[in-house]
FITIMI-919840 format. One record per residue (C-alpha): y, z, x; residue in one letter. Coordinates in steps of 0.02 Angstrom, whole numbers, padded with zeros to 5 digits, always signed. Example, Ala and Ser with C-alpha at 12.3 -4.5 7.8 and 13.67 -1.06 7.14 Angstrom:
# residues 2
-00225+00390+00615A
-00053+00357+00684S
//
This chain:
# residues 1032
-00326+02101-01322M
-00382+01964-01203S
-00392+01782-01259I
-00582+01794-01238S
-00593+01937-01364S
-00474+01845-01481L
-00581+01687-01472S
-00739+01783-01513I
-00655+01866-01661K
-00576+01702-01720K
-00701+01565-01678P
-00614+01432-01784V
-00453+01459-01687L
-00544+01436-01521A
-00628+01278-01585G
-00464+01205-01649V
-00380+01234-01482F
-00517+01140-01391S
-00519+01001-01519L
-00330+00981-01501L
-00352+00963-01312I
-00481+00826-01341V
-00369+00731-01464I
-00218+00737-01348L
-00326+00678-01204G
-00390+00528-01302I
-00211+00482-01353V
-00153+00492-01173G
-00303+00390-01112W
-00260+00246-01230K
-00081+00238-01163Q
-00119+00236-00976L
-00103+00084-00865G
-00226+00036-00729I
-00192+00015-00543R
-00297+00026-00386E
-00196+00164-00304F
-00043+00265-00353P
+00121+00179-00313L
+00148+00201-00126T
+00253+00049-00083E
+00434+00093-00047P
+00571+00000-00140P
+00623-00150-00034V
+00773-00261-00066I
+00797-00424+00027S
+00959-00517+00060V
+00936-00701+00103I
+01084-00806+00159T
+01082-00990+00208F
+01203-01068+00331Y
+01142-01247+00359P
+01149-01304+00539G
+01187-01133+00613A
+01089-01070+00764S
+01005-00898+00769P
+01144-00818+00873D
+01277-00883+00753V
+01175-00821+00604I
+01155-00649+00687A
+01338-00626+00733S
+01425-00707+00583K
+01305-00664+00441L
+01176-00531+00481T
+01280-00404+00575R
+01428-00397+00453P
+01312-00380+00304M
+01204-00248+00390E
+01356-00142+00428E
+01410-00147+00246S
+01234-00122+00174I
+01205+00029+00288A
+01331+00125+00181E
+01210+00123+00034A
+01123+00288-00001S
+00937+00323+00016G
+00901+00191+00149I
+00746+00219+00255R
+00758+00068+00370T
+00855-00095+00385I
+00770-00240+00472S
+00829-00419+00488S
+00779-00588+00554E
+00910-00716+00602S
+00835-00886+00630R
+00900-01062+00620E
+00999-01088+00459Q
+00949-00925+00374V
+00974-00737+00381S
+00844-00623+00300V
+00886-00438+00287I
+00755-00316+00219S
+00815-00146+00161I
+00679-00018+00135E
+00730+00133+00032F
+00654+00305+00017N
+00509+00305-00104R
+00597+00415-00231E
+00743+00293-00251I
+00744+00189-00411D
+00731+00006-00363I
+00857-00051-00495E
+00987+00071-00428D
+00949+00011-00252A
+00968-00170-00305L
+01138-00139-00383N
+01196-00037-00234D
+01148-00174-00111V
+01233-00307-00218R
+01394-00207-00213D
+01385-00189-00023K
+01347-00374+00002V
+01492-00421-00112S
+01604-00310-00007K
+01548-00400+00153A
+01564-00574+00077R
+01744-00597+00136K
+01689-00574+00317Q
+01567-00720+00308L
+01609-00902+00348P
+01687-00996+00203A
+01553-01133+00198D
+01404-01014+00194V
+01293-01015+00039D
+01309-00862-00075P
+01187-00724-00020P
+01032-00703-00128I
+01000-00518-00165V
+00830-00484-00243Q
+00684-00365-00252K
+00578-00410-00104A
+00431-00526-00131S
+00297-00547-00002S
+00113-00586+00014A
+00081-00398-00007D
+00115-00395-00194N
+00015-00554-00224L
-00110-00531-00365V
-00171-00710-00396A
-00162-00876-00307F
-00176-01041-00402L
-00195-01209-00319E
-00131-01367-00402V
-00212-01531-00348E
-00220-01712-00404S
-00314-01866-00344D
-00190-01988-00422T
-00019-01906-00401K
+00079-01885-00242D
+00128-01715-00174I
+00304-01725-00248K
+00238-01748-00424E
+00113-01607-00399V
+00255-01496-00338S
+00358-01545-00490H
+00221-01493-00611I
+00195-01330-00517A
+00379-01283-00507S
+00424-01331-00684T
+00283-01326-00810V
+00170-01197-00726I
+00304-01084-00653K
+00405-01082-00814D
+00252-01036-00916R
+00192-00898-00797V
+00360-00823-00747Q
+00386-00744-00918S
+00231-00632-00906I
+00291-00451-00912P
+00275-00366-00742G
+00295-00523-00636I
+00427-00515-00500N
+00413-00691-00433N
+00310-00848-00448V
+00320-00926-00275A
+00279-01111-00257I
+00208-01119-00082V
+00184-01283+00009G
+00309-01357-00114E
+00376-01531-00081H
+00524-01527-00200K
+00612-01689-00243Y
+00762-01730-00136A
+00865-01887-00115M
+00868-01924+00070R
+01011-02030+00136L
+00969-02101+00307R
+01099-02196+00406F
+01103-02300+00563D
+01235-02231+00684P
+01256-02403+00765V
+01296-02484+00598K
+01412-02340+00555L
+01507-02368+00715A
+01515-02555+00683A
+01599-02521+00515Y
+01708-02386+00596K
+01624-02249+00491L
+01558-02076+00526T
+01433-01963+00435P
+01582-01872+00358E
+01631-02034+00270D
+01461-02040+00185I
+01475-01859+00128R
+01651-01885+00060Q
+01594-02042-00030A
+01455-01945-00114L
+01576-01808-00170L
+01690-01943-00238R
+01563-02056-00323E
+01434-01929-00386N
+01528-01834-00520I
+01506-01784-00701D
+01654-01696-00782L
+01706-01656-00960P
+01858-01762-01000S
+01924-01679-01155G
+01909-01728-01337R
+01980-01842-01472I
+02040-01754-01629D
+02029-01854-01791G
+02084-01807-01966N
+01915-01739-02013S
+01815-01734-01851S
+01828-01718-01664E
+01735-01803-01523L
+01703-01733-01349S
+01732-01852-01204I
+01620-01845-01051R
+01634-01960-00901T
+01463-02009-00835L
+01477-02031-00648G
+01314-01957-00587R
+01204-02054-00467L
+01022-02034-00519T
+00913-02172-00446T
+00880-02236-00271V
+00972-02396-00317N
+01124-02296-00376D
+01135-02211-00207F
+01109-02369-00106E
+01246-02456-00206E
+01363-02309-00179M
+01533-02366-00116L
+01574-02295+00056I
+01731-02390+00099K
+01830-02540+00040Q
+01953-02635+00150T
+02031-02778+00057G
+01888-02881-00011N
+01763-02802+00106T
+01654-02675+00018V
+01540-02564+00121I
+01398-02481+00029R
+01265-02358+00085L
+01135-02497+00095K
+01243-02583+00225D
+01231-02438+00347V
+01070-02353+00294G
+00953-02320+00150S
+00912-02198+00011A
+00738-02131-00027E
+00670-02015-00160L
+00588-01899-00035G
+00552-01716-00010E
+00668-01570+00021M
+00546-01485+00140N
+00437-01610+00229E
+00367-01483+00352R
+00253-01374+00248T
+00074-01393+00189A
-00070-01306+00101I
-00238-01386+00138I
-00393-01333+00041N
-00529-01347+00173E
-00671-01269+00073T
-00824-01375+00110G
-00718-01479+00230N
-00631-01563+00084L
-00459-01566+00167N
-00366-01585+00002R
-00178-01560+00010V
-00106-01466-00137G
+00027-01344-00192V
+00001-01158-00212G
+00066-01048-00353V
+00074-00868-00292A
+00088-00736-00429I
+00184-00586-00364Q
+00206-00430-00469I
+00348-00305-00480Q
+00336-00141-00388R
+00235-00023-00497G
+00176-00157-00620A
+00000-00154-00693N
-00087-00290-00591A
-00238-00303-00706I
-00133-00327-00863E
-00028-00459-00775V
-00180-00557-00714V
-00269-00545-00882D
-00117-00622-00966E
-00107-00752-00826F
-00286-00809-00865Y
-00242-00827-01050K
-00093-00937-01010R
-00192-01034-00880L
-00317-01089-01012E
-00176-01156-01119Q
-00096-01240-00968L
-00256-01334-00930R
-00248-01407-01106K
-00064-01450-01097D
-00044-01535-00927I
-00109-01712-00891P
-00295-01722-00858S
-00274-01792-00683D
-00211-01622-00621Y
-00331-01486-00566R
-00287-01301-00580L
-00401-01200-00465I
-00392-01011-00453V
-00401-00991-00265G
-00420-00803-00272F
-00397-00660-00392D
-00337-00510-00292F
-00369-00392-00437T
-00557-00415-00421Q
-00564-00280-00287S
-00460-00168-00400V
-00578-00194-00546R
-00729-00164-00435E
-00655-00004-00365S
-00612+00064-00537I
-00783+00016-00604K
-00870+00098-00456E
-00775+00261-00478V
-00808+00259-00665E
-00995+00243-00628E
-00979+00384-00502T
-00897+00490-00638L
-01047+00471-00754F
-01172+00498-00613I
-01084+00658-00562A
-01084+00717-00743F
-01271+00687-00757G
-01310+00776-00593L
-01206+00927-00641V
-01294+00941-00809V
-01464+00936-00723I
-01410+01074-00601I
-01351+01185-00744I
-01512+01161-00842F
-01623+01195-00690L
-01538+01361-00662F
-01517+01419-00842L
-01682+01341-00902R
-01623+01348-01082D
-01550+01203-01180W
-01435+01313-01284R
-01360+01391-01130S
-01344+01221-01046T
-01246+01144-01190I
-01106+01272-01180I
-01041+01231-01004P
-01079+01046-01033V
-00959+01048-01181I
-00826+01119-01066A
-00835+00964-00954I
-00771+00830-01077P
-00641+00949-01149V
-00568+00984-00976S
-00585+00805-00913I
-00503+00729-01067L
-00358+00850-01048S
-00321+00768-00880A
-00282+00602-00967F
-00147+00687-01070F
-00076+00768-00912I
-00076+00597-00828M
+00014+00520-00977Y
+00148+00655-00981I
+00175+00640-00793A
+00189+00450-00798G
+00032+00421-00694F
-00096+00282-00706S
-00284+00267-00709I
-00321+00227-00528N
-00449+00262-00393V
-00367+00426-00343L
-00348+00498-00518T
-00527+00449-00559L
-00586+00528-00396L
-00495+00684-00451G
-00593+00680-00613L
-00758+00655-00520V
-00724+00812-00417L
-00659+00902-00570A
-00828+00885-00654I
-00902+01006-00527G
-00750+01118-00537L
-00717+01130-00723V
-00896+01178-00758V
-00882+01314-00625D
-00781+01436-00730D
-00890+01406-00883A
-01047+01438-00781I
-00980+01601-00710V
-00932+01666-00882V
-01092+01604-00965L
-01205+01671-00828E
-01131+01845-00844N
-01149+01842-01034I
-01325+01769-01024Y
-01378+01903-00902K
-01327+02040-01025K
-01421+01954-01165I
-01575+01952-01054E
-01550+02140-01030E
-01565+02161-01220G
-01384+02161-01275M
-01340+02068-01438P
-01252+01900-01405P
-01084+01951-01480I
-01079+02115-01385Q
-01136+02025-01227A
-00996+01898-01251A
-00864+02035-01265F
-00928+02135-01117K
-00978+01988-01005G
-00814+01894-01024S
-00714+02053-00996K
-00804+02089-00831E
-00777+01915-00762I
-00603+01887-00835Y
-00505+01934-00679F
-00619+01835-00562A
-00597+01676-00667V
-00408+01695-00668I
-00406+01728-00481S
-00515+01581-00433T
-00421+01462-00548T
-00249+01510-00487I
-00308+01502-00307T
-00382+01328-00327L
-00230+01262-00420A
-00117+01338-00287A
-00205+01238-00151V
-00135+01078-00226F
+00041+01145-00250L
+00102+01092-00076P
+00031+00916-00103I
+00144+00893-00254V
+00297+00918-00144F
+00230+00826+00008M
+00335+00677+00063G
+00287+00510+00138G
+00141+00401+00093I
+00019+00548+00088S
+00124+00635-00043G
+00141+00477-00148Q
-00043+00440-00132L
-00115+00611-00175F
+00014+00685-00292K
-00077+00613-00441E
-00246+00668-00371F
-00182+00846-00347A
-00104+00862-00519I
-00257+00790-00606V
-00377+00910-00518V
-00267+01065-00534S
-00224+01023-00715G
-00407+01001-00759S
-00452+01165-00674V
-00315+01260-00766L
-00375+01190-00932V
-00556+01228-00884S
-00509+01411-00856A
-00433+01416-01030F
-00589+01336-01103V
-00702+01454-01004A
-00609+01606-01071L
-00597+01545-01251T
-00727+01416-01302L
-00868+01478-01188T
-00868+01661-01248P
-00853+01603-01429M
-01000+01482-01414L
-01101+01611-01318S
-01073+01739-01454A
-01125+01627-01598Y
-01236+01495-01520F
-01348+01594-01402L
-01492+01691-01476K
-01570+01854-01423K
-01740+01798-01362K
-01904+01885-01397Q
-01971+01812-01235G
-01937+01673-01110P
-01991+01493-01143G
-02129+01404-01050W
-02011+01316-00928F
-01928+01482-00890H
-02097+01565-00860R
-02153+01425-00744V
-01995+01423-00639T
-01949+01608-00641E
-02064+01653-00495P
-01971+01528-00387F
-01802+01599-00431F
-01862+01778-00411V
-01934+01739-00240S
-01773+01648-00194M
-01669+01799-00244N
-01785+01920-00155N
-01787+01810-00001G
-01598+01809+00004Y
-01592+01997-00021A
-01709+02025+00126R
-01613+01905+00238L
-01447+01985+00189L
-01512+02161+00221T
-01574+02108+00392T
-01411+02019+00434F
-01309+02171+00381M
-01398+02274+00514R
-01322+02154+00641F
-01164+02122+00543R
-01061+02111+00702W
-01138+01938+00719M
-01021+01882+00581A
-00876+01886+00704W
-00978+01784+00828V
-01012+01653+00695F
-00827+01646+00650L
-00779+01622+00833L
-00909+01484+00852I
-00851+01392+00697T
-00670+01404+00752S
-00717+01331+00921G
-00816+01190+00840L
-00664+01142+00737I
-00564+01114+00895Y
-00695+01031+01006F
-00777+00919+00876V
-00612+00883+00788G
-00539+00818+00951Q
-00677+00687+00961K
-00652+00619+00786L
-00558+00454+00776P
-00398+00464+00676S
-00321+00329+00566E
-00220+00307+00408L
-00367+00247+00303A
-00532+00157+00337P
-00527-00031+00312V
-00603-00080+00146E
-00697-00241+00111D
-00582-00331-00011R
-00664-00500+00018S
-00509-00577+00095N
-00434-00589+00268M
-00330-00709+00372S
-00320-00794+00540L
-00142-00799+00606I
-00097-00942+00722A
+00060-00937+00830V
+00101-01089+00938A
+00240-01106+01067P
+00413-01142+00998E
+00455-01325+00992G
+00286-01391+00933V
+00290-01518+00793S
+00230-01496+00615F
+00095-01628+00643D
+00034-01535+00798Y
+00015-01373+00699M
-00067-01459+00552K
-00195-01545+00664K
-00244-01384+00752H
-00257-01285+00590M
-00378-01413+00522M
-00487-01374+00673E
-00476-01188+00630V
-00520-01228+00449G
-00673-01326+00502K
-00732-01181+00609Y
-00711-01059+00465V
-00806-01175+00349N
-00951-01199+00469D
-00970-01019+00528S
-00925-00902+00385T
-01061-00816+00285D
-01018-00799+00101G
-00861-00908+00104L
-00779-00934-00066Y
-00618-01028-00024Q
-00516-01062+00131T
-00343-01136+00151Y
-00238-01188+00299S
-00057-01142+00266M
+00067-01219+00387V
+00250-01162+00384A
+00223-01069+00221I
+00350-00944+00155S
+00337-00825+00007F
+00526-00802+00002I
+00659-00934-00030P
+00685-00967+00155A
+00604-01095+00271P
+00460-01035+00379A
+00445-01077+00564P
+00338-01230+00598V
+00246-01147+00742N
+00166-01013+00631V
+00018-01047+00517A
-00109-00946+00420V
-00291-00981+00383Q
-00323-00886+00221S
-00505-00840+00199I
-00572-00783+00031Y
-00751-00721+00026L
-00884-00693-00105K
-00918-00518-00167D
-00994-00405-00031P
-01155-00397-00131K
-01173-00587-00118E
-01157-00601+00072R
-01241-00527+00224K
-01090-00509+00338A
-00966-00368+00307S
-00780-00396+00324I
-00784-00301+00489Q
-00924-00414+00554D
-00819-00568+00515L
-00665-00488+00593Y
-00761-00461+00754N
-00834-00637+00746Q
-00664-00719+00725Y
-00588-00608+00858G
-00719-00663+00984A
-00699-00847+00936A
-00509-00846+00947S
-00514-00872+01135A
-00601-01040+01109N
-00446-01118+01030F
-00316-01191+01147R
-00132-01227+01119G
-00093-01074+01014F
-00133-00890+00993L
-00258-00851+00856L
-00299-00678+00794F
-00384-00607+00639P
-00293-00496+00515Y
-00365-00375+00387L
-00251-00309+00250P
-00239-00119+00257P
-00322-00015+00122T
-00163+00081+00089I
+00007+00095+00168G
+00159-00010+00197T
+00096-00186+00177R
+00270-00260+00160Y
+00297-00370+00310G
+00111-00377+00352G
+00074-00357+00535G
-00057-00277+00646M
-00104-00092+00632P
-00007-00046+00790V
+00177-00094+00774Q
+00297-00032+00906F
+00482-00074+00898V
+00591-00084+01054L
+00776-00069+01014Q
+00930-00106+01118S
+01114-00137+01092Q
+01103-00290+01203N
+00990-00443+01180L
+00991-00486+01365D
+00931-00312+01414T
+00792-00324+01287L
+00735-00498+01337T
+00733-00447+01521A
+00618-00298+01490A
+00505-00370+01355L
+00392-00485+01460P
+00343-00345+01580K
+00307-00224+01437F
+00209-00353+01334L
+00106-00402+01486N
+00060-00219+01515A
+00007-00201+01333V
-00101-00357+01344R
-00188-00288+01498Q
-00234-00125+01409S
-00418-00110+01364K
-00375-00006+01211K
-00271-00141+01127L
-00302-00323+01084M
-00212-00472+01007F
-00046-00406+01070A
+00108-00512+01034D
+00295-00491+01008A
+00402-00566+00872D
+00549-00597+00990L
+00515-00751+01096K
+00638-00833+01213I
+00547-00999+01221N
+00629-01115+01098K
+00690-01273+01187P
+00869-01319+01146E
+01007-01432+01204I
+01172-01348+01236K
+01325-01458+01208I
+01482-01413+01303N
+01639-01496+01238I
+01775-01545+01361D
+01919-01466+01267R
+02054-01544+01374Q
+01987-01721+01355K
+01957-01696+01169A
+02136-01637+01146A
+02203-01788+01239L
+02103-01905+01127M
+02153-01812+00967G
+01981-01745+00925V
+01963-01567+00862S
+01819-01450+00898M
+01785-01442+00712E
+01768-01631+00701E
+01639-01636+00841V
+01538-01491+00770A
+01542-01559+00591R
+01492-01734+00645T
+01342-01668+00741L
+01293-01557+00596Q
+01302-01697+00468L
+01208-01817+00581A
+01066-01707+00642L
+01038-01550+00540S
+00977-01625+00377G
+01117-01537+00286Q
+01141-01540+00099R
+01274-01669+00054Y
+01270-01635-00133G
+01157-01636-00287Y
+01080-01760-00408F
+00990-01745-00573L
+00812-01799-00610R
+00724-01758-00773N
+00867-01640-00817D
+00840-01538-00660R
+00955-01527-00510Q
+00894-01572-00336Y
+00976-01587-00167E
+01047-01741-00082V
+01010-01729+00105I
+01094-01837+00236G
+01034-01871+00412Q
+01024-02006+00546M
+00873-02120+00546E
+00721-02043+00630R
+00722-02169+00772E
+00894-02106+00826Y
+00837-01924+00836R
+00699-01939+00965N
+00788-01905+01129D
+00943-01826+01203I
+01008-02000+01245T
+01019-02038+01059D
+01177-01932+01055L
+01262-02081+01138N
+01255-02175+00973S
+01362-02046+00882I
+01549-02070+00863Y
+01685-01949+00806V
+01851-01991+00726R
+02015-01944+00809S
+02175-01893+00721T
+02235-02074+00738T
+02082-02140+00648G
+01999-02213+00801Q
+01814-02188+00836L
+01777-02101+01000I
+01602-02105+01078P
+01536-01927+01076L
+01466-01941+01252N
+01644-01960+01318N
+01683-01783+01260L
+01528-01682+01294I
+01408-01628+01430A
+01230-01577+01387T
+01106-01460+01467E
+00929-01411+01420E
+00892-01226+01396A
+00782-01104+01302V
+00840-00978+01174S
+00764-00856+01049P
+00687-00941+00898A
+00746-00792+00799A
+00847-00635+00832I
+00778-00475+00757Y
+00866-00313+00719R
+00796-00144+00667Y
+00911-00007+00604D
+01060-00106+00670Q
+00990-00121+00846Y
+00931-00286+00921T
+00743-00266+00922S
+00575-00334+00971A
+00419-00279+00878T
+00258-00278+00979I
+00105-00291+00867S
-00074-00259+00919A
-00243-00208+00851A
-00347-00064+00919P
-00495-00126+01020A
-00671-00094+00951P
-00707+00092+00957G
-00523+00137+00974V
-00437+00226+00830S
-00262+00192+00767L
-00204+00358+00838A
-00269+00311+01010E
-00189+00140+00996G
-00019+00217+00958I
-00036+00342+01100E
-00083+00201+01219E
+00068+00092+01179I
+00183+00243+01192E
+00107+00285+01361R
+00134+00107+01422I
+00314+00111+01364K
+00347+00272+01460T
+00266+00205+01618E
+00344+00031+01614V
+00515+00058+01534L
+00549+00244+01550G
+00679+00311+01431D
+00793+00160+01436N
+00756+00100+01260F
+00761+00174+01087K
+00592+00152+01002T
+00519+00164+00828S
+00353+00141+00743L
+00337+00019+00599A
+00210-00030+00466G
+00043+00060+00466Q
+00086+00152+00627S
+00237+00234+00549R
+00142+00277+00390D
+00004+00356+00494Y
+00121+00460+00601R
+00215+00525+00447E
+00054+00566+00356S
-00013+00668+00502Q
+00138+00783+00506G
+00137+00801+00317N
-00049+00842+00307I
-00041+00978+00441L
+00110+01060+00361F
+00027+01050+00189T
-00134+01132+00251L
-00040+01276+00331I
+00069+01299+00177L
-00084+01296+00064A
-00166+01435+00167L
-00008+01541+00159V
+00009+01517-00029I
-00175+01559-00059I
-00160+01718+00043Y
-00003+01773-00048M
-00079+01741-00219I
-00239+01833-00175L
-00141+01979-00103A
-00042+01991-00265A
-00199+01978-00373Q
-00303+02103-00274F
-00156+02216-00233E
-00224+02217-00056S
-00188+02139+00112L
-00367+02159+00173R
-00469+02082+00034D
-00377+01914+00041P
-00408+01909+00229L
-00594+01929+00197T
-00590+01786+00072I
-00485+01676+00188M
-00616+01689+00324L
-00721+01567+00221T
-00596+01430+00270V
-00646+01405+00454P
-00829+01392+00400M
-00786+01261+00269A
-00677+01161+00389V
-00815+01169+00521T
-00939+01099+00397G
-00818+00960+00351A
-00783+00914+00533I
-00967+00915+00581L
-01009+00807+00429S
-00876+00679+00475L
-00941+00675+00653H
-01123+00661+00600W
-01090+00515+00480F
-00971+00423+00597G
-00817+00447+00488Q
-00636+00466+00541S
-00497+00588+00506L
-00391+00494+00379N
-00289+00533+00226V
-00446+00539+00117F
-00542+00658+00229S
-00388+00766+00260Q
-00354+00786+00074I
-00539+00826+00055G
-00517+00968+00180I
-00369+01038+00082I
-00472+01028-00078T
-00619+01110+00010L
-00510+01259+00058V
-00481+01296-00126G
-00663+01269-00173L
-00740+01382-00043I
-00624+01527-00076T
-00697+01538-00251K
-00861+01602-00180N
-00772+01735-00078G
-00671+01789-00230I
-00828+01813-00335L
-00910+01923-00204I
-00755+02025-00159V
-00703+02052-00339E
-00876+02111-00390F
-00891+02220-00236A
-00727+02305-00282N
-00797+02341-00455H
-00954+02417-00379L
-00850+02518-00257K
-00754+02589-00405D
-00919+02655-00473T
-00942+02762-00318G
-01037+02648-00199L
-00985+02635-00019S
-00906+02473+00037K
-01066+02432+00135Y
-01177+02456-00018E
-01052+02371-00132A
-01047+02218-00018A
-01237+02199-00019I
-01258+02225-00207Q
-01112+02111-00250A
-01182+01969-00144A
-01356+01991-00219E
-01294+01995-00399Q
-01174+01848-00374R
-01302+01746-00277F
-01365+01643-00424R
-01195+01597-00501P
-01126+01558-00327I
-01276+01447-00290L
-01263+01363-00460M
-01077+01327-00449T
-01090+01271-00267S
-01229+01149-00309L
-01130+01086-00459A
-00981+01051-00345M
-01092+00974-00209I
-01180+00858-00331F
-01013+00817-00411G
-00949+00757-00241A
-01114+00678-00185L
-01090+00511-00277P
-00923+00489-00186I
-01007+00526-00019A
-01142+00395-00053L
-01020+00252-00086T
-00978+00123+00047A
-00789+00118+00041N
-00636+00208+00106S
-00659+00356-00013R
-00829+00400+00061Q
-00753+00520+00188S
-00679+00626+00048L
-00851+00652-00030G
-00931+00686+00140I
-00801+00818+00180V
-00824+00912+00017I
-01014+00898+00006A
-01043+00935+00191G
-00915+01074+00196G
-00989+01159+00042L
-01167+01149+00107V
-01123+01221+00277F
-01001+01354+00221S
-01093+01393+00060G
-01242+01457+00159I
-01140+01553+00287L
-01024+01628+00157T
-01168+01720+00074L
-01193+01817+00237F
-01024+01818+00324I
-00918+01877+00177I
-01022+02035+00140P
-01022+02078+00325A
-00835+02054+00347V
-00801+02147+00184Y
-00897+02296+00251S
-00779+02299+00399Y
-00610+02257+00322L
-00615+02330+00148S
-00530+02495+00119S
-00638+02650+00087N
-00517+02700-00050K
-00580+02662-00222R
-00461+02543-00312R
-00487+02633-00476K
-00429+02798-00403E
-00267+02721-00340V
-00234+02633-00506M
-00257+02798-00600E
-00141+02901-00486M
+00032+02942-00545D
+00184+02921-00434E
+00184+03099-00365S
+00001+03088-00314E
+00028+02922-00222I
+00179+02995-00132A
+00082+03152-00084T
-00066+03053-00018N
+00050+02938+00078H
+00130+03087+00163E
//
């Protein structure tokens, strides 16, 4: 007994099953989190190590390389990249997406601990943490005050605000950007030091000696005990200026005698300037960065709650301004897809009613929609998915699919009722006839998505949830169609005495439509050889039109935010950069349509490491697209054209990618040159970069590796130094303490610890001749002028040394020129590399370019695998090798329709359109299955394969048309949106329209050629001896 017959006999059981599906779906729905897209970002761990005063080459050789070699032993690593710049090493380890980030973090910590003994003794302990960057930024808060200085604003931001926000579940880091943290700055006059026979080392030793706070034990009484603590901490400016440096007899030398102390700032060279409306207010930014996989909307909602309380708690002369909420685009996307879901539901219901023209018949498949759709929420909950754009898109498409099976079953039952059969008998007979076709189409469609589940890379991560939601909904819909639909048809439909008025009015149209199709099909079948011509033409169109389509990872989406990146030559001052960025800010203010907020960010870092002074960002936050005339692409083009008007630095616009590896930012085209030798790389880079800049297909080209930082090389005369009793270490340490702004120690303020920084007075750090005022101490205690021991020379060196997968590297970044796709941009830079450099360098792609290249290979393999799986399943179901081939010939027609639609509407081949094509393959085969399966039944009754093909197509015409229109109108709302998902809807709607028409003619014709003349029923009824005899 089939489940359809069981459901008709036990209607309560069928109803309970469906109700249980609904309840589980609602429970799952309530538990799901919300994101914009499925989690695609790979786990990234960063290792940050400070070595004050060290140059980039010292950082690279003594810190970065040893740690990289140890970290490389960790399992699951995808890439290792590093940046070694003055005073700091930053290593980023990107793991494969399936690796658990906590396991990766522990593994890296172990490897770093192992390498620790190879590092210099005076290096700061490495900081190992989950990577934080601007890419996981969900909200940006600006803190301003008209009465407080920047240090006090920074203090409020880094203590009160950060402490209150950091505890929100899901937050990875609260970065205080543009922070001017308190620091006690000790400035000394080298001339006065020399007069008192002192060196910078004497000041540092004095601080270590005088600035101390140690527990001193306890006093035990008969009935109590007292702890003893010696208070020796220096806390105020006066304490530091009165600090004893040296005492000789009655002569006491204090810091104030050779310099001064000032409560200053730890990082003086960083700034955030709010230039909205040309205000030019300097403030401090609080960047809220979430953990990988966290629910951004929940985090930001909680942030707003705490922000309201913060505004009440902090002094009234502070302003807390939400600069931008990055979840707004997420909320809008989710809202838009939810609206699309309801629109698709309404359109599908209208299509069903127009064809069935009976409200009782319409209700039955409509009931199947919420049951199947709600089941997807339970599937998502069990699988650990989230409510996101892709899962909701899956549900939008599922509306047209889940109703398909119910329509096919209902239409067959309804047809028998119209022929005079009682509803219960019609339900038994109608569901039995269509049972195999429903199972076949459902398994086939679900099988299309099977390869996606196992697909690797960003495409697999992105569409795994989409695939499981659609296939899960379709499987449940088949169950509902074979249980609930026959049961409701048996007991809810009535045997009519005559058709209603709406049926009578519209029936002539449907009859004429059926008759018209029958005449066209009969005519076409006389020239059925034309089917092969059509198939050849469609196959050719796929190749020729497909070649012209631009290819990219994903279309850029208007998220109402973008940036202008400014890069000045190495060696420019902080004031120089700040001045020029204010000019950029003024331009943005005066020329931007729909501007919400804009900030100039000079030397800003989102990680605990100093940023280069010559790099700045103009952050531009826009009003909602509905509130402005200019699109994000219009503004991108406008800023790109205006960038040439700015002098003294490179300026180029940057749009955040819709999906993909956003960690590290960067342009769409990122090409990495790798070499074992820095000199070889620096010699080849200028020629290659110049060729890239001359290409008409690429723009805004630049390289991260720049050999243009001015430096002074100091060569020590070892022989002379030895004769005077001065060690190399003494010379190096004296220079470091005098010039580098090194940390001398710590002090406490308001129960928080801050750094004490020592350095020569600014007036003695202006010119190379100022080195003449520095003295070093010999082993005999005498002071030796430094200029007696050294020779200086001016040179240039790299501002930073980069490594990629343990090779010294240079990453060339560029944007495709207008009208040039990402694929063409990658091909162009690879062509230039081959022409200019040959095969002398190892190369890699990074960022969006790497994600795109990986996705292309994965998609092609997935499509081929899906076709193979579909064919094998159909062969097994039909027990034939010919019938599946007939059905599979619907695929080139569907793909042709998809390609032509993309070309017609100016869309690209991207991950959305490519997944749409894979989905389309499963959808269009359903039509072929219905015709072939019914033709086989007719052939079993004694008809020839030619007659069976014609009658099957004519009898299946209405349900095929109804289900095709339901799927088309289900996808239509997606196709009519104005975002990156539009191409998916265009592919499905266009492919179904084009192939749906051709299928009704091509499949019967091909069936009449390929199908066997042997009746399937005869073979099934033969015993073994008969089959063997016939085979012989």
